[in-house]
C-alpha positions as CSV (number, residue, x, y, z in Angstrom):
1,M,-54.9,26.4,9.6
2,G,-51.9,25.5,7.5
3,L,-53.0,21.9,7.5
4,Y,-55.7,22.9,5.0
5,L,-53.4,23.9,2.2
6,T,-52.7,20.4,0.9
7,H,-54.6,19.8,-2.3
8,I,-56.5,16.4,-2.5
9,P,-57.4,15.6,-6.1
10,V,-61.0,14.6,-6.7
11,I,-61.2,11.5,-8.8
12,F,-64.3,11.1,-11.1
13,C,-65.6,7.9,-12.5
14,V,-67.2,7.4,-15.9
15,G,-70.8,6.2,-15.6
16,I,-73.3,6.6,-12.6
17,T,-72.3,3.3,-11.0
18,C,-69.1,5.0,-9.8
19,L,-70.8,7.9,-8.1
20,I,-71.4,7.5,-4.4
21,F,-72.9,10.2,-2.1
22,D,-72.1,9.8,1.6
23,F,-74.7,11.8,3.5
24,H,-73.1,11.5,6.9
25,V,-69.6,12.7,7.2
26,H,-67.8,14.8,9.9
27,M,-64.7,17.0,10.1
28,G,-63.3,19.1,12.9
29,Q,-62.4,18.7,16.6
30,Y,-63.6,15.4,18.0
31,F,-62.4,14.6,21.6
32,D,-58.6,14.5,21.4
33,D,-58.4,14.5,17.5
34,Y,-58.7,17.2,14.9
35,Y,-60.0,15.8,11.6
36,T,-58.7,18.1,8.8
37,P,-60.3,18.4,5.5
38,P,-57.3,16.8,3.7
39,R,-57.6,13.9,6.1
40,I,-61.3,13.4,5.5
41,L,-60.9,13.7,1.8
42,R,-58.1,11.3,1.6
43,T,-60.2,8.7,3.6
44,L,-63.3,9.1,1.4
45,R,-61.2,9.0,-1.9
46,L,-59.6,5.8,-0.9
47,A,-63.0,4.3,-0.1
48,G,-64.4,5.2,-3.4
49,I,-66.7,7.9,-2.1
50,T,-67.0,10.8,-4.6
51,H,-69.5,13.3,-3.0
52,F,-70.7,13.9,0.5
53,A,-72.6,16.1,3.0
54,Y,-70.8,16.8,6.2
55,S,-71.0,18.7,9.5
56,S,-68.1,20.0,11.8
57,T,-67.9,18.5,15.3
58,S,-65.9,21.6,16.1
59,T,-69.3,23.4,17.1
60,I,-69.3,21.2,20.2
61,V,-66.2,23.1,21.5
62,T,-66.5,26.5,19.9
63,D,-69.2,28.9,18.7
64,D,-66.8,31.1,16.8
65,P,-68.4,31.9,13.4
66,S,-65.0,32.9,11.9
67,F,-63.3,29.6,12.8
68,L,-66.3,27.5,11.6
69,L,-66.3,29.5,8.3
70,E,-62.6,28.9,7.8
71,E,-63.2,25.3,8.2
72,R,-66.0,25.3,5.6
73,V,-64.0,27.4,3.1
74,A,-61.1,24.9,3.3
75,M,-63.4,21.9,2.8
76,H,-65.2,23.7,-0.1
77,E,-61.9,24.6,-1.9
78,L,-60.2,21.2,-1.4
79,S,-63.2,19.1,-2.4
80,E,-63.7,21.4,-5.4
81,G,-67.4,22.0,-4.3
82,L,-68.3,18.3,-4.0
83,A,-68.7,18.6,-0.2
84,K,-72.0,20.0,0.9
85,P,-72.1,21.7,4.4
86,I,-74.6,21.0,7.1
87,L,-74.6,23.2,10.1
88,W,-74.2,21.4,13.4
89,V,-76.3,23.7,15.7
90,T,-75.7,24.1,19.5
91,H,-77.5,26.1,22.2
92,D,-74.5,28.4,22.4
93,M,-74.7,29.2,18.6
94,L,-78.4,30.1,19.1
95,K,-77.7,32.4,22.0
96,R,-75.1,34.1,20.0
97,S,-77.2,34.3,16.8
98,P,-80.9,33.4,17.5
99,D,-81.7,33.2,13.7
100,L,-78.2,31.6,13.0
101,S,-77.4,34.3,10.5
102,L,-73.9,34.7,11.8
103,Y,-73.2,31.1,10.6
104,M,-75.0,31.1,7.3
105,N,-72.4,32.8,5.1
106,D,-72.5,31.3,1.6
107,V,-68.8,31.6,1.3
108,G,-67.4,28.0,1.6
109,G,-70.6,26.4,0.0
110,K,-74.2,27.1,0.9
111,I,-75.5,25.5,4.0
112,C,-78.0,22.8,2.9
113,G,-79.3,21.7,6.4
114,L,-79.2,21.9,10.1
115,K,-78.0,19.1,12.4
116,I,-79.1,18.5,16.0
117,H,-77.3,16.0,18.3
118,G,-79.4,15.1,21.4
119,V,-76.6,13.3,23.0
120,S,-73.8,15.9,22.8
121,E,-76.2,18.2,24.5
122,K,-79.8,18.1,25.7
123,W,-82.5,18.7,23.2
124,L,-86.0,17.8,24.1
125,P,-87.7,16.1,21.0
126,N,-90.7,18.4,21.3
127,G,-89.1,21.2,23.1
128,R,-89.2,25.0,22.3
129,E,-85.5,25.0,21.3
130,L,-85.9,22.3,18.7
131,Q,-89.1,23.8,17.3
132,H,-87.0,27.1,17.0
133,V,-84.5,25.3,14.9
134,F,-87.2,23.8,12.8
135,K,-88.6,27.2,12.2
136,I,-85.3,28.5,11.0
137,A,-85.1,25.6,8.6
138,Q,-88.6,26.4,7.4
139,E,-87.7,30.0,6.8
140,R,-84.5,29.1,4.9
141,G,-85.8,26.0,3.0
142,L,-83.3,23.7,4.8
143,F,-83.6,20.1,6.0
144,V,-83.0,19.1,9.6
145,K,-80.9,16.0,10.5
146,L,-81.5,14.5,13.9
147,H,-79.2,12.1,15.7
148,T,-81.1,9.0,16.7
149,G,-80.0,6.3,19.1
150,E,-80.9,4.2,22.1
151,R,-80.4,7.0,24.5
152,E,-82.7,9.3,26.5
153,N,-84.6,11.8,24.4
154,C,-83.1,10.8,21.1
155,E,-84.9,7.5,20.0
156,A,-86.4,7.9,16.5
157,E,-90.0,7.5,17.4
158,M,-89.8,10.6,19.8
159,Y,-89.3,12.8,16.8
160,G,-92.5,11.5,15.1
161,N,-94.6,14.5,16.6
162,I,-92.2,17.2,15.4
163,C,-91.9,15.6,11.9
164,A,-95.7,15.7,11.7
165,R,-95.9,19.3,13.0
166,F,-93.6,20.5,10.3
167,P,-94.6,18.5,7.3
168,D,-92.8,20.8,4.8
169,I,-89.4,20.2,6.5
170,R,-87.5,17.2,5.3
171,V,-86.1,15.4,8.4
172,I,-83.3,12.9,8.3
173,L,-83.2,10.4,11.2
174,A,-79.5,9.8,11.2
175,H,-78.6,6.1,12.1
176,G,-82.2,5.1,12.1
177,R,-82.2,3.8,15.7
178,P,-84.1,1.9,17.0
179,I,-84.7,0.6,13.5
180,W,-88.4,-0.4,14.0
181,Q,-89.0,3.0,15.5
182,A,-87.5,4.7,12.5
183,I,-89.5,2.5,10.2
184,A,-92.6,3.7,12.0
185,V,-91.7,7.3,11.5
186,L,-90.9,6.8,7.9
187,R,-94.4,5.1,7.3
188,E,-96.3,7.9,9.2
189,C,-94.3,11.0,7.9
190,P,-93.6,11.3,4.1
191,N,-91.2,14.1,5.0
192,A,-89.0,11.8,7.1
193,F,-85.7,10.2,5.6
194,V,-83.2,8.0,7.2
195,D,-79.4,7.6,6.6
196,T,-77.5,4.3,7.0
197,S,-74.5,5.4,9.0
198,F,-73.5,3.0,11.9
199,M,-76.6,0.9,10.9
200,P,-75.9,-2.9,11.3
201,H,-76.4,-4.7,8.0
202,S,-79.2,-6.8,9.5
203,H,-81.1,-3.6,10.3
204,F,-80.5,-2.3,6.7
205,Q,-82.0,-5.5,5.4
206,Q,-85.1,-5.0,7.6
207,L,-85.4,-1.4,6.4
208,M,-85.1,-2.4,2.8
209,T,-87.7,-5.2,3.1
210,V,-90.3,-2.8,4.6
211,A,-89.3,0.2,2.3
212,R,-89.9,-2.0,-0.8
213,Q,-93.3,-3.1,0.5
214,D,-94.4,0.4,1.6
215,G,-92.8,2.4,-1.1
216,F,-90.3,4.6,0.6
217,T,-86.9,3.4,-0.9
218,D,-86.6,7.0,-2.2
219,R,-86.1,8.3,1.4
220,I,-83.1,6.1,2.3
221,L,-79.7,7.8,2.2
222,F,-76.3,6.1,2.3
223,G,-74.0,7.3,5.1
224,T,-70.8,6.1,6.9
225,D,-70.3,8.6,9.8
226,T,-66.7,9.0,8.6
227,P,-64.3,9.4,10.4
228,I,-65.9,8.1,13.6
229,P,-65.9,4.4,12.9
230,G,-62.2,4.6,12.5
231,R,-62.0,5.2,16.3
232,H,-63.3,1.7,16.9
233,L,-61.2,-0.2,14.3
234,K,-57.9,-2.0,14.4
235,S,-57.8,-2.1,10.6
236,S,-57.8,0.9,8.2
237,L,-60.8,3.0,7.9
238,P,-60.9,3.0,4.0
239,R,-60.7,-0.8,4.0
240,H,-63.8,-0.9,6.4
241,L,-65.6,1.7,4.3
242,R,-65.1,-0.4,1.1
243,S,-66.3,-3.5,2.7
244,R,-69.3,-1.6,4.0
245,I,-70.1,-0.2,0.7
246,A,-69.9,-3.6,-1.0
247,Q,-72.2,-5.2,1.5
248,T,-74.8,-2.3,1.5
249,R,-74.8,-2.4,-2.3
250,L,-75.4,-6.2,-2.2
251,I,-78.5,-5.8,0.1
252,A,-79.7,-2.8,-1.8
253,D,-79.4,-4.6,-5.2
254,K,-81.6,-2.8,-7.9
255,D,-82.2,0.1,-5.4
256,W,-78.4,0.9,-4.9
257,H,-78.2,3.7,-7.4
258,K,-81.2,5.3,-5.5
259,I,-79.7,4.9,-2.1
260,S,-76.1,5.8,-3.0
261,W,-76.8,8.7,-5.3
262,K,-80.2,9.6,-6.6
263,N,-82.0,10.2,-3.3
264,A,-79.3,12.4,-2.1
265,Q,-79.4,14.5,-5.3
266,N,-83.2,14.8,-5.0
267,L,-83.0,16.0,-1.4
268,L,-80.4,18.5,-2.2
269,T,-82.2,20.1,-5.2
270,F,-85.6,20.0,-3.4
271,A,-87.3,23.4,-3.8
272,P,-89.8,24.3,-1.0
273,K,-93.2,25.5,-2.2
């Protein structure tokens, strides 16, 4: 793991307008690439992103708690504590540690949430396995992030029932797809959030219009899905991210500080009753 030893300086800005929290970042093994902490931190720094929550795609290929902890420690140290870890949960991890305690070591930053990806492996939206993950989150005071997309068993509206069943669990509908389904869940479930990663600007505009009307702008989180967009680009990823930030800020207008910073801070400091 010698790749982790390069120190990436954290740049602070003066004034809240410079602070941007990205709620959807990855590191780790992804198909044929390994995205190291220095590589991710360099990309985010060049894009102007100062803080972020991340999960490791390495869990798709390994359930070794020591390896996953080593990744987390490296990210925590190199980011100087500005990176907040979300645990990407797999069926193999639950078989190895049914309460996930093997993966919950606070060294390397306290786990703040659990992530489920219903495309990388099968998770039924109302299945016993997913309910089990929600119960772990409930016991530990964690949020749950759910991948949503136009694929079998992971469209946003399919998670409406489990959001309603666990009203004390904050649920993030990553990507908000399909957008009108995500909006429907946000309207019905006050514990539901959405992040903007890989969200078309036209969908973000629709989301903002309804959120302002219905009063849930405080449940929208800025996200980029870094480094995944870079796999589909011919130009540089930091340049793409800077452009996306500028356009998102333009659409968000007076709500930009909420979406880029305040909502994330409120979610991370939420104390369950």
